[in-house]
C-alpha positions as CSV (number, residue, x, y, z in Angstrom):
1,M,0.0,0.0,0.0
2,V,1.3,3.5,-0.9
3,P,1.3,6.3,1.7
4,H,-1.1,9.2,1.0
5,H,0.9,11.9,2.5
6,L,4.4,13.4,2.4
7,I,6.6,13.4,5.5
8,R,7.1,16.8,6.9
9,T,10.4,18.1,8.4
10,R,11.0,16.7,11.9
11,R,11.0,19.1,14.8
12,T,12.7,18.3,18.0
13,V,10.1,18.5,20.7
14,I,10.8,18.1,24.4
15,A,7.9,18.5,26.7
16,L,8.5,17.7,30.2
17,A,7.5,17.4,33.8
18,S,9.1,17.1,37.2
19,A,8.8,14.1,39.5
20,G,7.4,16.3,42.3
21,A,4.2,16.2,44.3
22,F,1.1,14.7,42.6
23,V,-2.3,16.3,42.3
24,L,-4.8,13.8,43.8
25,T,-8.0,15.4,42.6
26,A,-9.1,16.2,39.1
27,S,-8.6,19.7,37.9
28,P,-9.8,21.4,34.7
29,A,-7.7,20.9,31.6
30,S,-7.4,24.6,31.3
31,A,-5.6,24.9,34.6
32,V,-2.7,22.7,33.6
33,Q,0.5,24.7,32.9
34,P,3.1,23.7,30.3
35,S,5.7,21.2,31.5
36,T,9.1,22.4,32.6
37,V,12.4,21.2,31.0
38,V,13.7,17.9,32.4
39,G,17.2,18.2,33.7
40,A,19.4,16.4,36.2
41,G,17.5,14.4,38.7
42,S,14.4,14.4,36.5
43,Y,11.7,11.8,36.0
44,Y,13.8,10.3,33.3
45,A,17.2,10.4,35.0
46,A,17.6,6.6,35.0
47,A,17.1,6.6,31.2
48,E,19.5,9.4,30.3
49,G,22.4,8.3,28.0
50,K,20.9,4.9,27.2
51,T,19.8,3.5,23.8
52,G,18.3,0.3,22.4
53,P,17.1,-2.4,24.8
54,A,18.8,-0.7,27.8
55,L,16.7,2.5,27.2
56,K,13.5,0.5,26.7
57,A,14.2,-1.4,30.0
58,A,14.9,1.8,31.9
59,L,11.8,3.5,30.6
60,H,9.7,0.5,31.6
61,T,11.0,0.6,35.1
62,I,10.1,4.3,35.3
63,I,6.6,4.3,33.8
64,R,5.4,1.0,35.4
65,S,5.1,2.9,38.7
66,Q,1.5,4.2,38.2
67,S,-1.9,4.6,39.8
68,K,-4.7,2.8,38.0
69,V,-8.3,3.7,37.1
70,T,-11.3,1.5,36.6
71,Y,-13.0,1.2,33.2
72,D,-16.0,3.1,34.6
73,Q,-13.6,5.9,35.8
74,V,-12.2,6.2,32.3
75,W,-15.4,8.0,31.2
76,D,-14.8,10.9,33.5
77,A,-11.1,11.0,33.0
78,L,-11.4,11.4,29.3
79,K,-13.7,14.3,29.8
80,T,-10.7,16.0,31.4
81,T,-7.8,14.7,29.4
82,D,-9.5,15.2,26.0
83,E,-11.4,18.4,26.8
84,D,-11.8,20.8,23.9
85,P,-9.6,23.8,24.7
86,A,-12.0,26.1,22.9
87,N,-15.1,24.6,24.5
88,P,-14.8,23.1,28.0
89,A,-18.2,21.4,27.7
90,N,-16.9,19.2,24.9
91,V,-14.2,16.6,24.2
92,I,-12.3,16.1,20.9
93,E,-12.7,12.8,19.2
94,L,-9.4,11.2,18.1
95,Y,-10.1,10.1,14.5
96,T,-12.9,12.5,13.5
97,G,-11.4,15.5,15.2
98,R,-14.9,16.6,16.0
99,S,-15.8,18.5,19.2
100,I,-18.7,16.7,20.9
101,P,-20.5,17.4,24.2
102,K,-19.1,15.5,27.1
103,T,-22.7,14.4,27.9
104,R,-22.9,12.5,24.6
105,S,-20.8,9.6,26.0
106,G,-22.4,6.2,25.4
107,G,-23.0,3.5,22.9
108,N,-25.6,4.9,20.5
109,S,-25.0,6.2,17.0
110,G,-23.7,9.8,17.3
111,D,-22.3,9.2,20.8
112,W,-18.6,9.0,21.7
113,N,-17.1,6.0,23.4
114,R,-13.8,4.7,24.7
115,E,-11.4,3.8,21.9
116,H,-8.5,1.4,22.8
117,V,-5.8,2.6,20.4
118,W,-3.9,-0.6,21.2
119,A,-6.9,-2.8,20.4
120,K,-7.8,-4.8,23.5
121,S,-8.1,-8.1,21.6
122,H,-4.4,-7.8,20.6
123,G,-3.2,-9.6,23.7
124,D,-6.7,-10.4,25.0
125,F,-6.5,-8.0,27.9
126,G,-10.1,-6.7,27.5
127,T,-11.1,-4.0,29.9
128,A,-9.1,-5.3,32.8
129,T,-7.5,-2.7,35.0
130,G,-4.1,-2.3,33.6
131,P,-3.7,-2.1,29.8
132,G,-7.5,-2.2,29.4
133,T,-7.9,1.0,31.3
134,D,-4.6,2.8,30.7
135,L,-5.4,6.4,29.8
136,H,-2.3,6.8,27.7
137,H,-4.0,4.8,24.9
138,L,-7.7,5.4,25.6
139,R,-9.3,8.2,23.6
140,P,-12.8,9.5,22.9
141,E,-14.2,8.4,19.5
142,D,-17.4,8.4,17.5
143,V,-19.2,5.1,18.1
144,T,-19.5,4.3,14.4
145,V,-15.9,5.2,13.5
146,N,-14.6,3.2,16.5
147,G,-16.5,0.2,15.1
148,I,-15.0,0.7,11.7
149,R,-11.5,0.8,13.1
150,G,-12.3,-2.3,15.3
151,N,-9.1,-4.2,16.1
152,K,-7.3,-3.4,12.8
153,D,-3.6,-2.8,12.8
154,F,-2.2,0.5,11.6
155,D,-0.9,1.1,8.1
156,N,-1.1,3.5,5.2
157,G,-3.8,3.1,2.6
158,G,-7.4,2.0,2.0
159,K,-10.6,3.8,1.2
160,P,-11.9,7.0,3.0
161,V,-13.7,6.3,6.2
162,T,-17.3,7.5,6.1
163,G,-17.9,10.3,8.6
164,A,-14.2,10.8,9.4
165,P,-12.4,12.7,6.6
166,G,-8.7,12.1,6.3
167,N,-8.9,8.6,7.7
168,Y,-8.5,5.5,5.5
169,T,-9.2,1.8,6.0
170,D,-9.2,-1.6,4.3
171,S,-9.8,-5.1,5.4
172,D,-6.8,-5.4,7.7
173,S,-5.6,-1.9,8.5
174,F,-6.5,1.7,9.5
175,E,-4.8,5.0,8.7
176,P,-5.7,7.9,11.0
177,R,-5.9,11.5,9.8
178,D,-2.6,13.4,9.6
179,A,-3.1,15.5,12.7
180,V,-3.1,12.5,15.0
181,K,-0.8,10.0,13.2
182,G,2.0,10.8,15.6
183,D,-0.3,10.6,18.6
184,V,-1.4,7.1,17.5
185,A,2.2,6.0,17.0
186,R,3.4,7.3,20.4
187,M,0.4,5.6,22.2
188,I,1.2,2.3,20.6
189,L,4.9,2.5,21.5
190,Y,4.1,3.6,25.1
191,M,2.1,0.4,25.4
192,A,5.0,-1.7,24.1
193,V,7.3,-0.3,26.8
194,R,4.8,-0.2,29.7
195,Y,3.5,-3.8,29.2
196,D,6.4,-6.2,28.9
197,G,4.9,-9.5,30.1
198,G,4.7,-8.6,33.8
199,D,1.7,-7.6,35.9
200,G,-0.2,-10.7,34.7
201,F,-0.5,-9.4,31.1
202,Q,1.2,-10.4,27.9
203,D,4.3,-8.8,26.4
204,L,2.9,-6.2,23.9
205,E,5.2,-5.5,21.0
206,P,4.9,-3.7,17.6
207,N,5.8,-5.6,14.5
208,E,5.8,-5.4,10.7
209,K,2.6,-7.3,10.2
210,V,-1.1,-6.6,9.8
211,N,-3.8,-9.1,10.7
212,N,-2.2,-9.7,14.1
213,N,-5.7,-10.5,15.4
214,S,-5.4,-11.8,19.0
215,A,-1.5,-11.9,19.1
216,P,-0.1,-9.4,21.6
217,A,1.3,-7.3,18.7
218,I,0.3,-4.4,16.4
219,G,1.8,-3.3,13.1
220,R,3.3,-1.8,11.2
221,L,6.2,-0.6,13.2
222,S,8.0,1.1,10.2
223,V,4.8,3.0,9.5
224,L,4.3,4.0,13.1
225,K,7.9,5.3,13.2
226,Q,7.2,7.3,10.1
227,W,4.0,8.8,11.6
228,S,5.8,9.8,14.8
229,L,8.4,11.6,12.7
230,Q,5.8,13.2,10.4
231,D,3.5,14.4,13.3
232,P,5.5,15.6,16.3
233,P,3.8,16.2,19.7
234,D,1.5,19.2,19.8
235,A,0.1,21.3,22.6
236,F,-3.0,19.1,23.0
237,E,-1.0,15.9,23.3
238,K,1.5,17.4,25.7
239,R,-1.2,18.8,28.0
240,R,-2.9,15.4,27.9
241,N,0.3,13.7,29.0
242,D,0.7,16.3,31.8
243,L,-2.9,15.6,33.0
244,I,-2.5,11.9,33.1
245,H,0.7,12.3,35.0
246,S,-0.5,14.9,37.5
247,T,-4.1,13.9,38.1
248,Y,-4.7,10.2,37.3
249,Q,-1.9,7.7,36.7
250,H,1.1,9.6,37.8
251,N,3.2,8.2,34.9
252,R,4.1,9.7,31.6
253,N,4.4,8.7,27.9
254,P,8.1,9.1,27.3
255,F,7.7,9.4,23.5
256,I,5.7,12.6,23.9
257,D,8.4,14.1,26.1
258,H,11.3,12.6,24.0
259,P,10.1,11.7,20.5
260,E,13.7,11.1,19.5
261,W,13.6,7.9,21.7
262,V,11.4,6.2,19.1
263,D,14.4,5.8,16.8
264,A,16.8,5.2,19.8
265,I,14.8,2.1,20.7
266,W,13.4,0.8,17.4
């Protein structure tokens, strides 16, 4: 399959946070301030200077220390992490990009629901607390579009997705719109680092295949790397990372803070 889009020039983006005191109660997304630069003694201190498997292992040790939410609590959390900056009564859907009232959460046509970017059948973790409720890869999405994506792997190509301009799909893969290609890639790679076979769950890994089905894998890695390069972290993605860290799970997605670590590991 042939990519639809040209790769834009890479920007080095470093969004960061300290390992200081955690906020234990939810706060409005608008109240979150930009992260400060990570320096010596930072959240990532144990990973600094490492590459390859050593970097991946160090990051796993750092981010596996987290608080967890239940699948029911995900509804309210997404209303904060994915709040529309221009309209606090709404959330932004991942694939459609639409702003939709927070009150329209549910399972009916026109509602938004909880999209597992790492499809929960890939590793058969369902909605169990852990990978099934990890906010770093759960996003609001239109019910119908979520169903179209299903548990497909990620790749370039296919036919336009009805109701979600800029997205494409075929029988075995899904291509998100340009504005969130990097978001999708970094969420998938976070999951591969966070869930390595411990905690009673399978070892999640990206690969070069599609049609992974129930295997604990999602492809295609080369395309995900391209997408991360093409679409660097933006303000919405960084703020979301900050909120999950400060208010809910108290861990971070390292590839939002250090997108250069994608190539350093894979």
